C-alpha positions as CSV (number, residue, x, y, z in Angstrom):
1,M,34.9,21.6,-172.3
2,N,34.9,22.3,-168.5
3,L,32.6,20.6,-165.9
4,P,29.8,23.3,-165.8
5,M,29.3,23.0,-169.6
6,I,29.4,19.2,-169.5
7,L,26.7,19.2,-166.8
8,M,24.5,21.6,-168.7
9,N,25.0,19.7,-172.2
10,V,24.3,16.3,-170.4
11,A,21.1,17.6,-168.7
12,Q,19.8,19.0,-172.0
13,E,20.6,15.8,-174.0
14,T,19.2,13.4,-171.2
15,Q,15.8,15.0,-171.2
16,K,15.2,14.1,-175.0
17,T,15.4,10.3,-174.6
18,G,12.7,7.9,-173.6
19,L,13.7,5.7,-170.7
20,W,16.2,8.4,-169.4
21,A,13.5,11.0,-169.7
22,S,11.2,8.9,-167.6
23,F,13.8,8.5,-164.9
24,V,14.4,12.3,-164.7
25,S,10.7,12.8,-164.7
26,F,10.4,10.4,-161.7
27,L,13.2,12.4,-159.9
28,S,11.3,15.7,-160.8
29,S,8.2,14.3,-159.2
30,I,10.0,13.6,-156.1
31,L,11.2,17.0,-155.8
32,E,7.8,18.3,-156.6
33,A,6.3,16.1,-153.8
34,L,8.9,17.5,-151.4
35,N,8.0,21.0,-152.5
36,T,4.3,20.2,-151.7
37,L,5.4,19.4,-148.1
38,S,7.9,22.2,-147.7
39,G,5.4,24.6,-149.2
40,Q,3.5,24.4,-146.0
41,I,6.3,26.5,-144.5
42,P,5.9,30.1,-145.5
43,E,8.7,31.9,-147.5
44,P,11.6,32.6,-147.0
45,F,12.1,29.4,-145.1
46,G,10.1,26.9,-147.1
47,G,9.1,26.2,-150.6
48,Y,11.4,25.1,-153.4
49,G,14.6,26.1,-151.5
50,L,13.9,23.8,-148.6
51,A,12.6,21.1,-151.0
52,V,15.9,21.2,-152.8
53,I,17.8,20.6,-149.5
54,L,15.4,17.8,-148.6
55,F,15.9,16.3,-152.1
56,T,19.6,16.5,-151.9
57,I,19.8,14.8,-148.5
58,L,17.4,12.0,-149.7
59,M,19.5,11.3,-152.7
60,R,22.8,11.4,-150.7
61,F,21.2,8.8,-148.3
62,I,20.4,6.6,-151.3
63,L,24.0,6.8,-152.6
64,L,25.5,6.3,-149.1
65,P,26.3,2.6,-149.4
66,L,28.2,3.2,-152.6
67,D,29.9,6.2,-151.3
68,I,31.0,4.4,-148.1
69,K,32.3,1.5,-150.1
70,S,34.3,3.9,-152.4
71,R,35.8,5.7,-149.5
72,K,36.8,2.5,-147.6
73,A,38.5,1.3,-150.8
74,N,40.3,4.6,-151.1
75,M,41.4,4.2,-147.4
76,K,42.8,0.8,-148.0
77,M,44.8,2.2,-150.9
78,Q,46.2,4.9,-148.7
79,E,47.3,2.3,-146.1
80,V,49.4,0.4,-148.7
81,Q,50.8,3.5,-150.4
82,P,54.1,3.4,-148.5
83,L,54.7,-0.2,-149.6
84,I,53.7,0.6,-153.1
85,A,56.3,3.4,-153.0
86,E,59.0,1.0,-151.8
87,I,58.2,-1.5,-154.7
88,N,58.2,1.4,-157.3
89,K,61.7,2.4,-155.9
90,K,63.0,-1.1,-155.8
91,Y,61.9,-2.3,-159.2
92,K,61.8,1.0,-161.2
93,N,64.1,-0.5,-163.8
94,D,62.1,-3.7,-164.1
95,P,58.5,-3.1,-165.2
96,D,57.6,-6.7,-165.3
97,K,58.8,-7.3,-161.7
98,L,57.3,-4.1,-160.5
99,N,53.8,-5.1,-161.9
100,K,54.1,-8.6,-160.4
101,K,55.1,-7.4,-156.9
102,T,52.4,-4.7,-157.0
103,M,49.7,-7.3,-157.8
104,E,51.0,-9.5,-155.1
105,L,50.8,-6.7,-152.6
106,Y,47.3,-6.0,-153.6
107,Q,46.3,-9.7,-153.2
108,K,48.1,-10.0,-149.8
109,H,46.3,-6.9,-148.4
110,K,43.0,-7.6,-150.2
111,V,43.1,-4.3,-152.0
112,N,41.2,-3.7,-155.3
113,P,42.8,-0.7,-157.1
114,M,39.5,0.0,-158.8
115,G,37.4,-0.5,-155.6
116,G,37.3,3.3,-155.1
117,C,36.5,4.1,-158.8
118,L,33.7,1.7,-159.6
119,P,31.2,2.9,-157.0
120,M,31.9,6.5,-158.1
121,L,31.2,5.5,-161.7
122,I,27.9,3.9,-160.8
123,Q,26.9,7.1,-159.1
124,M,27.4,9.3,-162.0
125,P,24.2,8.5,-164.0
126,L,22.2,9.3,-160.9
127,F,24.0,12.6,-160.4
128,F,23.4,13.6,-163.9
129,A,19.7,12.7,-163.7
130,M,19.5,14.8,-160.4
131,F,21.0,17.7,-162.2
132,A,18.6,17.3,-165.3
133,A,15.5,17.0,-163.0
134,L,16.6,20.2,-161.1
135,R,17.3,22.0,-164.5
136,S,13.9,21.0,-165.9
137,I,12.0,22.5,-163.0
138,S,14.3,25.5,-162.9
139,D,13.8,26.1,-166.7
140,R,10.0,25.8,-166.2
141,E,9.8,28.3,-163.3
142,V,12.1,30.8,-165.2
143,A,9.8,30.5,-168.2
144,M,6.8,31.1,-166.1
145,G,8.4,34.1,-164.4
146,S,8.2,32.5,-160.9
147,V,9.8,34.3,-158.0
148,N,10.4,31.9,-155.0
149,A,12.4,33.4,-152.1
150,F,14.6,31.4,-149.7
151,L,16.4,32.8,-146.7
152,W,18.4,35.9,-148.0
153,I,17.8,34.9,-151.8
154,K,14.9,36.8,-153.2
155,N,14.5,34.4,-156.2
156,I,16.2,30.9,-156.3
157,W,15.6,30.6,-160.1
158,Q,18.3,33.2,-160.5
159,P,21.9,33.4,-159.2
160,D,22.7,34.3,-155.6
161,S,24.5,37.5,-156.6
162,P,24.3,41.2,-155.9
163,L,25.0,41.8,-159.5
164,K,21.9,40.1,-160.6
165,S,18.2,41.2,-160.3
166,I,15.3,38.9,-159.3
167,T,14.6,38.6,-163.0
168,G,18.2,37.7,-163.9
169,A,19.1,41.1,-165.4
170,S,22.6,42.4,-164.9
171,I,22.8,45.3,-162.5
172,G,25.3,47.4,-160.7
173,L,26.6,46.0,-157.3
174,F,23.7,46.0,-154.9
175,G,21.6,47.8,-157.5
176,Q,17.7,48.1,-157.3
177,G,16.1,44.6,-156.9
178,F,19.4,42.7,-156.4
179,N,18.9,39.0,-155.9
180,G,21.4,37.8,-153.4
181,L,24.6,38.3,-151.3
182,F,27.0,35.9,-153.1
183,I,26.9,33.7,-150.1
184,L,26.1,30.4,-151.8
185,P,28.9,30.7,-154.4
186,L,31.4,31.4,-151.6
187,L,30.0,28.4,-149.6
188,S,30.3,26.2,-152.6
189,G,34.0,27.0,-152.9
190,V,34.8,26.6,-149.2
191,T,32.8,23.3,-148.8
192,S,34.2,21.9,-152.1
193,Y,37.8,22.6,-151.0
194,Y,37.3,21.0,-147.5
195,Q,35.4,18.2,-148.8
196,M,38.2,17.3,-151.2
197,K,40.9,17.9,-148.7
198,L,39.1,15.3,-146.4
199,T,39.0,12.6,-149.1
200,Q,42.5,13.4,-150.8
201,P,45.1,10.7,-150.2
202,K,48.0,11.8,-147.9
203,G,51.0,12.7,-149.9
204,G,49.0,13.0,-153.1
205,N,50.6,13.9,-156.3
206,Q,50.8,17.4,-157.8
207,Q,48.1,16.7,-160.3
208,M,45.7,15.9,-157.5
209,K,46.7,18.9,-155.5
210,G,46.1,21.1,-158.5
211,F,42.6,19.5,-159.0
212,T,41.9,20.2,-155.4
213,A,42.7,23.9,-155.9
214,M,40.9,24.1,-159.3
215,M,37.6,22.4,-158.5
216,P,36.5,24.9,-155.7
217,L,37.1,27.7,-158.2
218,M,35.0,26.0,-160.8
219,S,32.2,25.5,-158.2
220,V,32.2,29.2,-157.4
221,W,32.1,30.1,-161.0
222,F,29.2,27.6,-161.8
223,C,27.2,28.7,-158.7
224,T,27.7,32.4,-159.7
225,M,26.5,31.8,-163.3
226,Y,23.7,29.2,-162.6
227,T,20.6,29.5,-160.4
228,A,20.7,29.6,-156.7
229,S,18.5,26.4,-156.7
230,F,21.5,24.4,-158.0
231,A,23.9,26.3,-155.6
232,I,21.7,25.2,-152.8
233,Y,21.9,21.5,-154.0
234,W,25.7,21.8,-154.4
235,V,26.4,23.2,-151.0
236,T,24.0,20.8,-149.3
237,A,25.6,17.9,-151.0
238,N,29.0,19.1,-149.9
239,I,28.1,19.6,-146.3
240,F,26.5,16.1,-146.3
241,Q,29.7,14.6,-147.7
242,I,31.8,16.5,-145.2
243,A,29.9,15.2,-142.3
244,Q,29.9,11.6,-143.7
245,S,33.7,11.8,-144.1
246,L,34.2,13.0,-140.6
247,I,31.9,10.4,-139.0
248,L,33.5,7.6,-141.1
249,K,37.0,8.7,-140.2
250,R,35.9,8.8,-136.5
251,I,34.5,5.3,-136.7
252,T,37.6,3.9,-138.5
253,E,39.9,5.5,-136.0
254,T,37.8,4.0,-133.1
255,N,37.9,0.5,-134.7
256,E,41.7,0.7,-135.2
257,L,42.2,1.8,-131.6
258,E,40.0,-1.1,-130.4
259,E,42.0,-3.6,-132.6
260,R,45.3,-2.4,-131.2
261,N,44.1,-2.6,-127.6
262,G,42.8,-6.1,-128.4
263,D,46.2,-7.2,-129.8
264,Q,48.0,-5.8,-126.7
265,K,45.8,-7.9,-124.4
């Protein structure tokens, strides 16, 4: 089962259970409150489209401490990768010695091999809850036949596609009542690729490189098949994380330069 189907199934199931449903409902109420504010701005610049952007930014700021911790742990792992490669080469025929030397290296450089994974795992429930909240509102609006424009998209409750009408019906390319220009799916692919390149360890293995190539294609497919409201969330989250990665990289490089200058003095 691929990622899009997993997300959709999790979103459907998580809305059926008590405590989790309450949490999803709480996130939905935040999105609704943001829509009340953004609704003061006339379409196609306000409404739910802007509310989704504000909601995404708010959630990313909430997750920011965990995300930064994860990225710093991954950066530490990248720093010791050359040393790990040397150990793997030197003790490749002695697994016990290899494990011992690797653990000693981690302790010496204060590296936790799971440090980058745990914060990401903690984020996953909130990610699924955000998706479920967005899906619940989207399903309601579709059932009501709502039409909410945002920028070039005539109805954010349908895909941003020139092959779909504002009601979701399949049409010919740029047929009558086409809903979008396919901009969001393309942006999702480009931003997903760039965001993954920024966080990918240097000299990553072939499996990681394959995932970097596959994930953007999956995001394009998903944003083509699902509503523009989710595509807005996806692209906004990617842009936020790209900016975050660039800022964190700049801060890290500045700190390293100051440390080197301090050592020279």
